[in-house]
N, C-alpha and C positions, 0 to 999 in steps of 0.2 A: 496730276497726282498719280503716282505709280501704284501698281497692283499691290506691292508690299505695304505701302502706306495705307491703302484701303483696307487691307487685311488686318493691320495693327489697329486701325480705328474701329473696325468691326469688333475685334476682340475686346478692346477697351470698353466699347459700348455694352458689350454682352456682360461684362463684369459688374456694371453698375447696379446698386441696390435700387429697386423700383418701388415707388409709393403707390399702393393700391387704394388705400383710404387713409386720409390724413386727419380727419376729425377737426378739432379746433387748433388753430395755428398761432404761435407766438415766436418772438425772437428776443435775444438779449445780446447785442453786439459787444457791449462793454465786457461782459463776463464770458460769453460764448461766441466769439467771433466766427462767423461762417456757419453756425449751427442753427438748424430749424427745430423748433419744439412743437410737438404734436401731442394733443391729449384727446381722449375719447369724448364723444357726445352720446348719442343713443346707441352707438356701436363702437367696437374697438378699432384702434389704429391698426392698419395692415400693411405689411411690406412683402416683397417677393425678390428672390435672388437665385437664379440658376437652379431651379428645382426645389427650393424650399419656400414655404410661406410662413410668415411670423405675424402674430397678433399680440397686442399689449394695450395697457391703459394709457401709458405715457411713453413718448419716445424722444430722445435727443439725437438728431440725425445730422452728421457732418457729411453733407453730400459731396463736397469736393474731395475729402479724404476717403469717402466710401465706407464710413464707420457709423455703426448704429448702436445706441444704448437704449434698451427697452426695459420698462419697469411696470410692475403690477399685472398679475394674471397673465404672465407671458406664456404663449403657446407657439411652439415651432413644429412644423410638419414637413417631412421629406417624403415625397411620394405618398403611398398609402400603407407603408410598413414601418415608418419611424415617426414617433411623436415625442415631444419633450415639453413638460410644464415646469415653470420656475417662477420665482419672484423677480428675477433680473437676468437679462442676457446682454452680453456685449459681443457684437459680431463685426468682424472685419471682412468686407466684401472683396478686398484684393487678395488676401491670403486664405479666405474661406475658413477662418478659425473662429471659434466661438467659446465664450466663457459664460457658464450659467451658475447662478447662486440662488440660495434660499429655497429649501424644499424642492430640490430638483428631482423630477421624475421622468426617466427616459423609458419609452415603451416600444416594443415591436410585437408581432403576434406570438412570439415564443416566450417572452419574459418581460419583467418590469424591474428597472434599476432605480433606486432612490439613494440620494446622497445630498450633502450640503453644497458642495462645489464640484462642477463637472467641466472638463475641457473637451471640446469636440472639434476634431480635425476632419473637415469634409473632404479634403483632398485624398486623404488616406482612408476615410470612412472609419475613423477610430475615435473612441471616447475614453477618457481616463480620469481617475480621481485619486486623491492622496490623503483624504481626511475621513475615511470610513464610508463604506457603502453597503447596500443590501440589494441582492438580486433574488427575485422570486420567479419561479416558473411553475409548471403544472405538477412537478414532483418535489422540488426542493426549495429551501431558503438558504442562500449563500451570503456570507458576510466576510468582509476583509477590511484591513486598514487601507490598502492600496489596491487598485485594479485597473485593468485596461480592457476595453471591449472592441473587438474587430467586427464591424457590421457585415463584411462580405462573407467570411466563413462562419459567422455567428459564433465567435469564440471569445472566451474570457481568459485573461491572465490575472490571477489573483496572487498577491504577495502580502506577507506579514499578517499573522493571526487569521488564517483562512478557516472558515467553518461552514459545513453543510449540515443543516438541520432537516432531517427527514423523519417522518413518523416512525420508521422502523430502526433508525440508527442515527448516530452523530459522527461526522467526519471532521477531523482537525488536521491541518497541514501547514507547513512553513510556506509552501508555494504550490499553487494548483492551477492547471489549465482546465477549462470547462467548456464543452460544446453544447450550445442550447438546442441544436437540432437533434442530437442523439442522446443527450443527458449523460454523456461520458465524461469522467474526470480523470486527469492525469496528475499524479502527485510527484513533487520534487522536494527532497529534504525530509526530515522526520515527520511522519504522518501516522495518524491513528484513526481507526474506524471502530466504533463501539456499538454493537448491536445488542439485542435482547439476551442472546446466549453465546456471543462470540466477541472477541476483540482481535483486531488486526493491526500490526505495526509494520511499516516498511520505510525505506528512505528513497524509494522510487517505485511507482506502481500505477496501475490502471484500474478503474472501477466503473462498472455500469450501474449508475445510481438507481435506476428503476428496477433492474433485475436482481440487484445485490449480488453481482458476479464480478470477479476481479482477478487480476494477475499482478503479483508483487515480487519485486526483486530488491537486492541490496539490503542485507541485514533484515530480511523479512521474517515475520513470526505471526502465527495464528493461535490464539487460545480458544480451543474448540472442544466442547463436550468432554471435560475433565482431561484434556490432552493439550500439551503445548507443542506446536509444530514449527520447527525451524528448518530452513533450507535456502539454497541459493536462489530459487524461485518457487513461488507458491501460487496455486490456483484455488479459487474459492467460489462456491455457488450455494448461496443460502437456500434458494428455492428447491434445489435437488438434494440438500443436506449432504453436500459432498465437498471434499477438499483434496488436493494432491500437491506433492512437492517433488522437486527435481534437484539433484546434486547436493552432496554433503548434508543429508537430512538427519535430523535428530527429533524424535517424537518422545515426549516425556509424559508418562502416566502420573498425573498429580495425586492420584488416590493410592495406587500401589507402588509408587516410587520406581517403576520400571522405565527403561529407556530402550527405544528401537532406533537403529541407525541403518543407513543405506544410501542409495543414490536415486531411487524412485519410490514413491509411496502414494497410496490412495487411502483416504479416510471416509468411511460411510457412517454418518451420524445415526440414522434410523436403525441400522444393524449393529451399531456400536462396535465397528470392526475397523482394523487397519491392515492393509495389504502392502508389503514392502519387498523390494527386490534390488538386485545389483549390489553385491557385497553387503547383504542384509545381515544384521545381528541384533538379537534381543539381549539386554543386560538386566539382570535382576539381582538384588542384594539378598544373600543368604547368610545370616549370622556374621555380619561384618566381612563377608567374602562374596565377591561378585561371581555369578555364573553367566557365561556367555553362550548363547544358543544361535547357531548359524544354519542357514539353508539357502538353496538357490532362490527360494521364495519363502517369506514368513507371513503368517496371518495371526493377528491378535484380535480375538472376538470376545463378546460377552460383556455384561455389566461389570462395573468396578469390583463388586464382591464376588464375581464369578468369571474372571478373566481366563481365557484359554489361549495358549501359544502353540501354533503349529509351524513346524519347519519341514519343507518338502525338498526332496532330491538332494542327495549328498549332504545330509544333515550332520552337524557336528556340535559338540558342546565342550566347554572347558571351565573347570574350577581348579583352584590351586592344588588340590589333592585328589581330584577326580576328573576324568575326561572320557569322551566317547564319540562314536560315530555310528551311523546307520542310514537307512534310506529316508526315514522320516521320524520326527519327534512330535509327540502330543503331550503338552503339559497343562494340567488343570490346577489353577491356583486355589480353587475352593476345596477340592478333595486332597490336594497335595500330591497327586500321582503324576509322574512323568514317565511316559512310555517311549521306549526305543524300539521302533518297529522295522522289521525286515533287515536281516544280516547285521544285528547290533554287535558292537565291540565296546567294552568298557575297560578303562585303565585306572588303577589306583596305584600311583607311583609307577613301578616297573611290573606290576601284576596285571595280567590280561585276563578278562572274563568275557566269554561268549556264550551264546545260546540262541534258541529260536526266537525268543522275545525277552526283553529285559525291562523291568519296572523299577523306578526309584520312588520311594515314598518319603514325604516330609510332613512335619506337623504344621497344619494350616495356620495355627495361631502363632507359634513361635518361629515358623519358617525354617526350623532346623531339620536337616536330613535325619530320618529315623531308620530306614532299612532299604534293602534292595532285594529284588526277587528275579530269578532267571528260570523261565519255563522251558523244559525240554532241551536235552543235549547241553546241559550246563558244563562248561569246561573252563578250568582255571590254569593259567600257565605263568610261570615266573622263571626267567633265565637265571641259572646258577652263575653267580658272579665270578667264581673261581675256576670254572671249567670252560673250555672253548666252545663246545656245542652241547652243554648240559642244560636241561630244562626240568624244573620241578613242575609236576602236573597233577591235577585233581579233577575228576570228572564224575558225573552222575546224572540222574534224571532232572533234578531241580536243585536250585541254590538259593539259600537265604542268607543275607548279610545284614549285620547290625552296626549302626554308627554310634559313636560316642564323641560328642563335641564336633560333629560334622566330619569325623574321620572314620573310615571303615576299620573295625577292630576284630570282629568275630564273624566267621563264615561257616555255615552248615551245608554240606552236600548230602542230599536226601535221595535214597533209593539207588541201588546198583552203583555204589561208589567205588572208584578205583583211584589209585595214586601211584606215582613214581616220584621218589624224593631222594636227593643226594644228601646222605647223612655224613656229618662231619663232627670232629671232636672240638674241644675248646680251643685248640690251636688251628682250627679250620683245615685240618688234614682230612682228606676224604676217607671215610671208613668203608663205605660201600653204597650201592644204589638199592634203595628199598622199594619193593613193589608190594602194594597192599590191595586187597579186595575185601569189602565189607558192606553192610547195609547202609550205614551213614558214616560220614567223616566230618570232623570239626577242626578248624585250624584258626589260629589267631595271627594278627598282623601287628607289627610295631614299626612305625615309620615306613609303612607300605611294604614291609618285608615279612614273608611267612616265618613265623617263629615255632610255636608248638602245634603238633598235629595229634588228634585223638581219633580212635577208630571204634565204632559201635556196631553191634549186631553181627555176630559170626565173622569176626575179622580173620583173614588169612594172609600172612605176610611172609615174604622171602627177601633176605638181604643178600644181594649179589656183589661179589668183588667186581670192581670196574672192569677188570680184564675178562671176566667170565660172562659179562652181559654184552652181546653184540649190539652194534649201533642201531640196527633195525628193530631191536626189541626195547629200546630206550624211549620210545614214544608211544603213547596210547592211541588207539584208533580215533580218528577225527582230529588229530593234532594239526593245527595251522597257527603259525606264529606271524603276527602283524606288527612286529617291532618297527619296521620302516615307516609305518603309518601312524605311529604313536603321536598323540597331541600333547606336547610338553609346555607350550605357551599359548596365550590367547590369540596370537597371530597365526598359529598353526591351524586354526579352524578355517582359514581361507586358503584356497588353492591358487594356482597361477592365473586362472581365468578371473577369479575375484580380484586379484591384485592388479590386473591390467584392464580394468573396465574403462572404456572410453566414454568420458563424460560429454553430454550434449552441450552445445554452446547456448548460453542463456541470452535471450534477446532483451534489449531495453536498458542494459546497464550503462552502456556508453552512448547509445543512439536512442532517439525517441521511440516509444512503444506504439507501433501500429498507427502512426500519424497518417500514412497514406490511406489506410482504411477509413479514417475520419473524413478525409477530403473526398473520398469516393462517396461516402454517405451524404455529404453536403451536395455534391454534384447531382446525386439522385433526387435530393429534395428540390433542387432547382428545376428539375425536369417535370415535376408534378406541380399542380396548381397550388400556390402557396396561400396561406391565410392573410387577410388584410385587417387593419385596424378600423374601427368605426370612424365615421367622419367627425370632425370637431363640432362640439356643441357651442353655440354662441353664449358669451358671458352676458348676463342681464345687466343693464345700466344701474348705477347706484341710485338711491332714492332722490338724491339731489346732485346735479352735475355742476361742479364749480368751474368757473372760467379762469381760475388762477390756482397757483400751488401754494399751500401753506408753508410758512418758513419756520415753524416751531419745532422742526425735527431735530433731535439731539444727534450730535456727530458721533459716528461709529468708525471703527478702525479699518473695516474691510469692505463694506458694501452699503448701498442705499437701503433704508428701511421703507418699504412701500406698504401702505395700508389703504383704507378706503379713501382717505384724503389725498392720496397720490403724492405725498411729499417725497423728496428724494435727496440722496447724497451720491455724488459721482466719485466713487473709489476713495482710497485713503489719501493722506496728504503727503506721503513720502514717495516721490516719483521713482527713486532708485530701487524701491522695493516692489512697486506695483506696476511697473511698465515693463514690457517684454520685447526682446528682439533676438535674432539668431546670433550665436557666437561667431567670431571670425573664422574663416575657412581653415581647417586643419587643427584648430585649437581644441584640446580635450577638455571636457567638463563633466562633472558628476551631476549636474542639474539639467533638467529638461529646458528650463527657462533662464535667461540671463538678463541683467539690468539693461535697460534701453538707454540710448543717448538722451540727454536732457532737453534736446531741442525738438521742435515740431509740435503740431497740434495734438497728435496721438501717436502711439507706438503700436507695434504688432505683437501678436502671440506667436511664438515659434511653433513650427510643425512638430507633431509627436515624433520622438526618436524611436528607432527600432528597439524592442524589448528583447533582451537575451536572458540573462539569469536573474535580473531584478529590474524593477521599474525605478528610474531615477527620481529623486525627490524634487517636487515642484516647489519653488521658493517665491512664488508670486501669486497674487490674487486678481490681477486686472490686466487687460490688454490695452489700456488707454492711460494717458498721463492724468495727473491730478490737477484739478482747478480749485483754487482757494476760494471757496464760496460755501455758504450754508444753504443756499437755495438756487434752484435753476432760474427762478424769476425774482424780481425785486419784491419788496414788501407790497402787500395788497393795496395800500393806499397810493402807491406809485404806479399801479397798473393803469394804463389809459383805457378808456372805454373800448369794448370789443368792436372791431370794425364791422360795418354792416355788410360789406362785401368781402368775399374771400380774396386774400392777397394773391397777386399774380405769382405764378411759378410754383404754386402748391400742388397742382395737378387735380384740383377739385373744381 
C-alpha cells in the first residue's frame, strides 16, 4: 500500500461520524436500508465529528453515507465557544454542513441567535437563515428576515427589514453588518436611527451602538435640537451632545426658518450653538425677501427665541435693496438689532453709507426692517449719474435712516452736517454744485436715488458754477468711494478664496468604512483570554422510556415533530424541493441551494456562497432525500422483543 493510499485512508477515517453513546438500538432495513436507529435510555445519544459533539433523544444514522439525523432536545457543541440547541439537526459528515430546525438557538460568549431554521457550514464557519432571526447581545436586540453569521470575525450580515432595538434608540436598515466584538454596525441602503431627541437618516453609515456615536455618508441627515443637518458626511456623538458635517452642508432652523450653509460645521447641543466655515452663509427670510450673511466663520447661538448670528472676518451681507460689508456682524433676532462692526460700509442701491459703527434695527415680531443708525463720522455718497467724476455727498456726526416696506426712504444727518450736491433742472442740465453747512440735513430716496434735501439749524449754502469749483474742492473731508467693492448680487458676498474651497474627500461612499479597524479590533480580542460558554447540562430522562416510536404523528410539510414520545417525520415528501446539491461548475444561480439528483440514499447541502450585496434566497429545507413513511419504525405490535444483548457493531 502506497503512502498516498495510506494518507487517503487516514483522511477518510478522520471524516467519519463517531458514535460515543448509542442508547437503545433498532433497524428497519425495509424502509431505511443501511440506517441505524438509536434512542435514548437513561441518557441521551451522543456523536462526535472533527471537533463537534452532538446529543439528542433519537438519531437515524447512515453510517456508510456518513449522514446523521438527530431529533429531540438536540444539542451541538463546537469547542467551548459555540453551542446550538434545536428540535432537529441534519448533519453531513462528508461536507460538514448542518441543517437545524425547530426553535434553533445558536450561542457564543458574545451573543445568542434564535431562528426557526438555520444552515451551518463548518468548513467556512458560517451560519445563515432566511426565515427571520433574532440576535441578542449585551447591548442590543437585532432582528432581520435574512442573515448570515461569520464565526471567525464574529460578524453578522443582516438583510431585509433589519432592526436594532436598544434601550436608547431604534435602528432600521435595508442591510446591516454587525460585529459582535465591538458592537459596531455598518449600514447599507436607506437606514434610520431614532433616539429620544434625535433622528438620523443615511444610505451608508457606521454606528457604535454602545456609545451612540456614528459617521454617515450618502444623502445623510440628522434632525437634532430643532435643527435639520444635511451634508455629504455627518458625524454624531450623543454622549458629547455634538454633531459635525462636511461638504455641501445645509443646517435648517426649524423654529426660526433660518438656513446656514457651508462646507464644515459643528453643532453643540448643550450650548445650543452652530459653528460653520468654508464658504459659510446664513440665510434668513425678511418680509418675503431673503437676507444673506457671510463671514469666514459663522456662529449661530442661543435658544430658538433668542438666536444670535455672528459673522467673523471679512463679513458681508446682501438683501435685494440693501447690502454691506465690515470686519464682523452681530445679529440678535430677539432684539432685532444687527451690528456692523469695524470699518462698516452699507449700500442702498448706488448710495454708499459709512461710519465708525452701523446698526440695522428690525421689528422682532414682524421681522420688517425699521431703521438704521450710524455712529460717528457718518458719510453718505452717491455717484452723480450724468457727470464723469461727480459725487453727491452728505456727512455729519450721526445718521438716522427710516425704512418703509423694507426700503430705505428717509435719512437724517445729525450734528455738524455738510453736503455737496449736483443741482440739475427738469431737463437734467447741471445748474451748479451746491455746498451746504447746517446743524442737520434730511434727504429722501426714491428707488435708492437721492431726491429732496432739506437743511435745518443755521443753514449756510453756496451754489458754485461747475467751472468755478476746482476738483479738489468737490469732495468733503474723509471722502472714500468703495464702488468697486459694491455687493450687487448674493454671489458677491463670496470672494475668490470662498469660491475655490478645496473639498475634502469623503470616505466610505464607494469603499467600506473603516473595515480594517474592525479587523484590528478582532485581532486584539483574539490576543486576550476570551470568554467561554458553560458546559452542557444533561437532559433528564422522561418519566417513562419507551423502546419503540409511536406512529400517530401527523405528517408535516417540512420537518419532523418531536415531542416527549419521540415520534418523527424525516423531511417532506418532495425530493426535488428538499434535497440539495452544488450547481454545475460555472453555472450562475440566484439560489444558495439547487435541487439534487433523484438517486442515492441522501443528498448534500451546498456550502454557503460568498455574500456580497445580498444573501441569496434558500429554496430548500433539508439536506437529505425523502422516504415515504409515517414512522421510522413499524407499528408497535410488529416490534420484536428487545434483544437481551447489544447488537454487534453498535459500539456499546
